C-alpha positions as semicolon CSV with decimal commas, in nm:
position;residue;x (nm);y (nm);z (nm)
1;M;1,592;1,260;-0,652
2;A;1,548;1,163;-0,978
3;H;1,231;1,069;-1,163
4;R;1,240;0,729;-1,268
5;T;1,106;0,725;-1,614
6;H;0,804;0,454;-1,684
7;R;0,508;0,395;-1,907
8;H;0,116;0,496;-1,868
9;R;-0,146;0,511;-2,141
10;P;-0,071;0,763;-2,341
11;E;-0,433;0,882;-2,387
12;G;-0,439;0,945;-1,984
13;P;-0,247;1,116;-1,734
14;C;0,020;0,904;-1,575
15;H;-0,162;0,743;-1,258
16;F;-0,100;0,529;-0,937
17;S;-0,157;0,200;-0,965
18;L;-0,128;-0,068;-0,726
19;M;-0,047;-0,360;-1,043
20;S;0,271;-0,086;-1,143
21;L;0,388;-0,202;-0,830
22;A;0,565;-0,470;-0,758
23;A;0,374;-0,766;-0,566
24;G;0,584;-0,746;-0,292
25;R;0,533;-0,372;-0,229
26;R;0,138;-0,426;-0,346
27;L;0,161;-0,706;-0,012
28;L;0,274;-0,474;0,216
29;L;0,047;-0,202;0,055
30;V;-0,267;-0,354;0,143
31;A;-0,143;-0,539;0,469
32;A;-0,006;-0,273;0,686
33;P;-0,226;-0,087;0,710
34;L;-0,494;-0,396;0,771
35;V;-0,230;-0,544;1,039
36;G;-0,251;-0,191;1,183
37;L;-0,616;-0,155;1,244
38;W;-0,584;-0,547;1,413
39;L;-0,360;-0,355;1,677
40;A;-0,499;-0,102;1,725
41;T;-0,855;-0,284;1,724
42;S;-0,708;-0,576;1,980
43;W;-0,523;-0,343;2,220
44;A;-0,815;-0,083;2,196
45;A;-1,022;-0,426;2,338
46;G;-0,738;-0,466;2,641
47;W;-0,591;-0,826;2,468
48;W;-0,292;-0,728;2,553
49;S;-0,351;-0,731;2,949
């Protein structure tokens, strides 16, 4: 798999940043754990019965 070229600050090492991702991917990365937590909580609380 080829490494994608990207820009980073010259004074520091390359680091992961949410702001470097597209808006849709940022939203998915933030929303997915919240949805998972909500589903686990609702299942544990017995809301699905």
